N, C-alpha and C positions, 0 to 999 in steps of 0.2 A: 657641571661638571665636564671637564675635557676627560679624553679618554689617558688610561695609564696601561691597558692590558696590553701586553705584545703580541705580535703574529708574527710568521715566518716571513722574514723580507724577502722580495724578488720575486712573491708567489704570481703565475702567471694566470691573467684573466683573460677568461674565455669570452670575453665580450665580443671578439673580431671574429669568432670562429662559425664559420662558412655557414653551419645549420642552422645560427641564429640571424645572420644578417638581412635576410628577407625580413624576417618577423619584426625586427629591431627597426628596417626602415620604414614600416608598413606603423609602427606603433608612434614612431616620434613624428613622421607625418602628420597624424592625428594630431599630436599635441600640439605642434606645430599651429595648428588651426585653431585648438581649443582653447589653448593653455598662456594666456599673455606668462612671462616671466616678472619676479618679483623686482622691482627697481624703486627708486629714490621716490619716496609718494605715493606706493601701491597700496591697497589693502587686500588684495587679492592672496592668496594663500592654496599652492597646490601640492597634493601629498601623494608619493606613491605607495600604494600600499603592497602587499606581499600575497596577499589570498584573496579570493572573490567572497563576495556579501551573496548570500542565497535568498533570503529574504528579509523584507524592513518588516514584518509579523515582530515586537519586542517578546512575544510570548510564545513562539513555535518551538526553536530549538537553541538551547544554551551555548552556541560555540562563539571563541572570541573573534572569528574573523564578522558575524554578525553583528556582536554586540560592540564592537569599535566602531562600525558606523553607527547605530541604533544610540548610543552615548553621546552623541553629538546632537540629536534630535529630543532625546530621553532623557528626562533626571532618577535618582534612586533618592529612597529615603536616608539613604547611610551612604556617603562616599567611602572613599582608599584614598591614603595618599599615595604621594611616589615608593612609599616602601612599605604599601600593603596592609595599612594601618586603619579600621575604619574611623572615620571621620562625618561629622554632620553633613547631612547632602541636603534635600528639602526637609530636613526636621532634624530636631537634637530630643535626645530620648533619655527615662529614667526608668528603676525597676522598683518601683512600689513596693513588689517582693519580689519570691524565685521564680513565680509563676506569672507576673503579670509584665508588659511591657508596655509605657505609655509615651507614644511619638507627638509631638506637637509640633504641626508644620509650622515655616516661615510666612508672614503674613504678605499677602500683596504678591505671590508669586503668580506671574500670565502666565496662562498657555499661549501658543502661538497664533492662536484667533481671538485674544484678548481678553479671555474668559478667566476668572480668579481661581488658582487650585483651591481643591476642599476636601475635607474628609471624606467625602462621597466619593469622590476620582481615586481616592487611596483604596476603599474599601472596592471598590470594581477592581481596582487593579490585584490585588491580593486574590479577588475571586476568579478573575478571569481565567489565567492557567488553567483550571479544572474543566474548563470550555473548549481544550483546545482538544482536537482530535489527530489521531497520526504523524505524532510527535517526534519525531529521531531520538529524542532527548530535551525533555521539555523543562519547564519550570516548577512542577508540584513539588519537586524535592526540596525546593526551598519555602514552600508557603504552608507544607502538609504539617510541622511540627505547630502550628496557629490552632487549636480548638474553637477559641470561639473570638469574637471582634465586636468592639463597642463603638460606637461614634459619641464619643462626649460630646462634642461642639462642632461647628465648624472648622477649626487648628487643631482638635484631638480624638487621637484614636486609641483606642484599649486593645491590646493583644492578649492573650490567654494561649498558654501552652499546657497541657497535661503533666508534664513535669518539668522539673529546671533545666532549662535549654541556654547555655552559652554563647550558643552560636548564633542564635539570631540575626544580630548587629552585621554579621559575616553575610549570610543568607540574603538579608533583604540587599544589600549593597549589588544585587546583580539582577534583584526584580526592577525592572523598568516602570514606569508609573504615567499613565496614559489618561487622556479625556475620556471620561463615562460617556459624554456626549457624543465624540467623533467615534469611538469606538464601538460604542452599541452594535450589536448584529452585524460587525466589521469582519470580512473576510481577507484573508492573507493579500489579495489582489489588490484591495482597497487601501492597506498599509502600503504595497510597492506604488502603487498609484499615486501615492500623498494624500489620499483623500482622509484616511484615516490615522495617518501620520502627523497628529497633532500634540506635540508633547511641552514640556517647559524648560529644554533643552536648551545650549547656547546659541543652535541653529536651526533653519526651518529646511525641511525638506522642499528641495525645488524639484528633480530629477532623480529615480535609482533607475539604472542602466545596469543591469545584471551582467557582470563578465566586463564590463567596461569603464563606466564611471558614476560616482554621486554628486549631484550639485545642491550644495548648500548655501545658504543667505542667513547670515546674521540675525538672531533674534533680540533687536535693542535693547528691548525690555527684559532681559534675562538677572535673575537676582544678584549673581555673582558681578554686574558691570558692564557697561559697553566694552567688547572687546574689539582688538585691533584690526580684524581681519574681516572686510563686508561681507566678501564671496570667498568661500573652500571648496575646492575640487579635490573627490577622493580620486584617486586613477587606480583603477586593479590592473597591478603589475605582476602577475604571477611568476613572468620570467626573469630571474636576475639579474641575467645580462639587458634585459632590457629597460629594467629600473634602474640599474645604475646608467646605463647612459642615458634615460631623460634624466638624470640630475646632472650628467656633466655637460649637455646638451646644455642646459640651463632652463629648460622647458618645467622641470619642476624644479620646486623649493625645497623639497626633504624627502628623504625615502627612511622605510623602516626595514630590518633585516636586513643590513648590508652584507653582501655574498663574500665569505672567507677570501675569495679569491681573488677580488678586487678592494680588498681594506689598506692593504700599505699602501698600493697606489692612492686612493683616496687619503688615506691619512698624511700622505707628502702634500696633498694638493693645497695651496694657501688662501683659495679660495672657498673654502670648506673646512666645518667644524663637524667634528664626530662625539658621542654620546655614547658613555656604555653603564652597564651594571651588569650582576651576575641576576637573571630571571628567576622565577618563581617556578619556573617551567622543568619539568624531571621528563627526560625524553626513555622510554622502557620500550619492553615487549611484552603482552601481554600473551599469556600461554592457555591454548585451551586443557583445561583439564577435567570438563565434565564430562563430553564425550567420549564413547568408546575408539571410535573411526572418526576424528575429528577430520575436515579438510584438508589436504594441503600433506598428511602425514602417512607414510607410507613404507613397505621394505625399498628397498634401493632398485629392486627388479620392476618396481611399482606397481608392484601387488599388495593388497588391503594386509595390515598385520591384526595379529589376534587380541591386540589390546594398545591402550593409548599410553605410547611411553612417557607423556608428558604427568601423568597423573603418579607416576615414581622420583620422589623428592632427590634421589639422586641422580638420574635422567637430568631432572632442573638443573641442579648444583651444576653436574658436568657442564650443561650449556654456559651456564655463569662463568664456570672455570674456562671457559675456551674462549671467554670476550675479554682482550686486552684493551683495558678501558682508557688508560692512560695515553695507548697509540690511538684512539679513535679521536679523543681530547686534543693531541699534541699533531695529529699529521690530519686527518680527516676534518678536523675542526678548525686546524689552523688556530689554535689556542682558545676559542672562542669557546671553549665547554671546561667543567670539571667532573673527572669520574663520580659516577653517583652511586650511593647505598641507599639510601631515605624514598620515602616517596616523595618528598618535598625537598627543594633547595634550601641552604643553610640561610638565606635570611627569612624564612617562615615557620610563623608558629608550629610549634611540636616536631622541628628538627630534629634529632637526637644525634648529636656529633660521635656517639660512641659506636656508634653503626657505620663500620668501614666499610668501603669495596671492595667486594669478592677479589682474591687473588689470584692474577691471571697463574695458570699451571695448568695445562695443556695436556701435561702427561697424567696426572691427578685426574683429570675429565675425560681420559682414555681409562682409566681405572674404575671409574664410577659406572663408566658405562657397562663395562664387563660384567661388573657384579650386578648391576641392573638387568642383565640377561641381554645386553647388544653388544658384544665382543666386536662386531661389525659394523656395528652402527646402522643409522637408517638415514631415510632421505625426510626432507621437508620442505614447505614453499615459505618464504618469510614475505608476507605482504607491507608494503607502504605507500603512503604518498609521496609524490614527487615534488611537490609544489607548495606543502604548509611548513614542514618546520625546515631549520636552517642544516642544509645538506642533507636531507634525510634520505634522499634515494643514495647516497655514495655511503651513508654510516650502515645503512641494509646491506649495499654490496659489502662491505667492511667485516661485518658480523658475519655475514654469510661464508666469506673465505676463510674468516678463523670458527665455524663450525665444521665447515668442511676438513678441515685440517687434524679434528678429533674424530672422524669418518664418519660425520652426520653431513649425508651431501644437503647442500642445501642451494636452493633458485630462488630468486628475488621477483616477486612482481607487484612492480608499480604503478599506480595509479594516479591522476588527478585527483586532487581534493574530494569534488564533488561526488565522484564514482566510488574511490575509494572509502567515504566515508559512508554510503548507503549500502555497498555491500558489508562494512566492519560490522555496521550495526544490525545486520540482519546473522550476523556470525556466519559469514561465508569465506573467513579465514580462521586455522590452527594456530598460528602466531604471526602476531600482527604489531606493526610499531604504532604507538600514539604518546604525545606530548601531554604533561597535563600540567595546568597552573592550578594553584589553588590556596587561600588565605589560611587555610591550615593543615596540617596532616590528619587531623579526626574527620575534618569535611571531604578531603580527597580520597578517603580508605572508605569512607562512604558509599561514595560513588563509584569506587575501580575493585573494590575487593570486599565490600556487603554482600553478602547473599542475596542473590537477586529477589527483592519483595516490592513490586509496584504499589501497594497499602502502607509500607512506611516510605517508601521511595531509596530505597537500598540498593546497590547495584546497577544504578544507572548507565554507566560505561564499565561495566565490567566483564567487558569481552571475551573473558577465559572462563566464564562459569564458574569459579572459586566460590567455594561456599566452608565456612568454619565457625561453629556458633561461638566457640570461645572468642573468637577477633569480634564476631557481632557484638557479643556484651562488652565489651573493653569499648568498642566504640561510643554503642549508646552510652556506656557509663561516663566516656570523656564529653559527650553533645550534652548530656544532664547534668553536668557539672559548670556552675557561676562562677566560681572562684576560679583566677585566672590560673594560678600556680597550681592546683590540683587537678586543673582538665589538662593544661601541656605536660604534667608527668603521665596522664594516662592515653594522651595523645601520642608521646613517647614509646608507650607500653605497647600499645596498639603496632607502630609504625616497628618496634623492634622484631614482633611476633610475625607480622607480614616477612620482614627480612628474612626471618629464620626460616618460615613455611616458604619462601621463594616462589612466593603469590607471584609475581612477574618478575622481570628480568630487568632493573635500572641499568642504564647507559649512561648518560650523563647530565648535566646541569646545565642548560644554555646560558651564555653570555652574550646579549643582544645589544645590537647597534643600530643609533640611526645617524644617517648622515645628512648635514642639511647646508645652506648657504651659509657664509661668513656673518651674513647678517641677521641672521636668527640666533634662539637660543632656547634648548629645550630640555628637561628634567628628565635623565630618565629614568624610567619607573621598573620596579623589581617584575611588575603584573605585565609587561611587554605593549600595554595599551597605546596606539599613537591616537593623540587626539589634539584638534587644531586649536583649540582653545586654552591649549597649554603649551605653544609656538608663542614667544615671546619677540618682537623686536631688539635687536639690541641698541641698547641708548635710548629707549624710545623711539626708536626711528627705524620703518618699516625697509 
């Protein structure tokens, strides 16, 4: 679909700002040497990605930038369509009873080394997450509900859960299937080098150069059929101006996460096509509600406070009332966002339209702070990545100004993605910005708001340390319900409780944009993934 969403006309691009000129020139010079432009008869595709890929080990950390690259090389049992609905991938499935899931593999699926995929490889892939150590956010959550596995034959595997568990297809859409032969005993370095990166995916890994590029070659024997692109290069271009410049120069064929400042100009370019959709991603703030003296929360003098103000729901609600979400959506995001109230966006299973964004009310916020014992406010540090989400640092700066206006003096600590996630996972921040995309509200809440419990797989991304047994119970009830209507009702109930408790502060739902040469077409995906195998040449010609 072509874009219909509007943005502010005349927005000035920072593309040729002096601070970016040298970096842009260096990057484009490299692209001129490495990336031939798309032309008539070409079978190569060059895509500009917006975030770095930290590893090619498909079971180390469940981060979307990694999965974007890895899903070119590895397939999953269950796929997801562009609207976030589970569909058959490597397998079809049925449920003989409420505790049993039977997956039947496609016959004749080939790994890149020519070996045929069997249920032995699936069994190995389901077990492998348990062998990964020191993961900052691994895959055990996705396989933990499975309590028994039985290989029925070469193409059929039967999985058992201890209780009914309706979310298994969504969970398995995240688990990449590896070759047992190639991955046995393999290290992360073996995957990064390509030695162990043997999948059944549409492309083979030729080279992974962290922070630079990923070179892929077409897997001609892929079960989806022969794809139009014999070679794909994924260029790591986290700088928005550099990514846009690469597209405009013709050295990149398509880019993801189009910068808002450049959107109007790209839309007017007759040689380009834009595709947009409302993302599954909610941008929100985690608030530390566990520690008595969380990092970055102090008196205005810098001295420690006697207690953590974020544990008081009146303070959390005051901060929520201080945020002008409509202004962020319209001005900071330049129309590429919708004000958020739910844990998941409107297109996602379990979104509750009855939950409305907090009304902007700075005077009411000040009153709540006074009632909580902070008439003069306090100070906090708001941490954010500066190269992961659309305008992430600008959003954080806008929120900081809004907090400061109600007496909560706020400074922003912005870091590149890799450094930021490393610190955030160690809970070195008291208030931290995160974007989360999920196929369902109950799944999102399990990770973001469930009481941290490694044995259950709850709270793997709960940076605030929030804990509520009632919420845990509702999440568990939803996830153990196979009936979709009943499950969604429970998921909405859990989302309503999380909103009532102000478990975290939702800011907005992203609207995501891809830009590409006019000779290409791409169906915008609500899950934000950018896949070379879904780019099509218009009219059948590259």
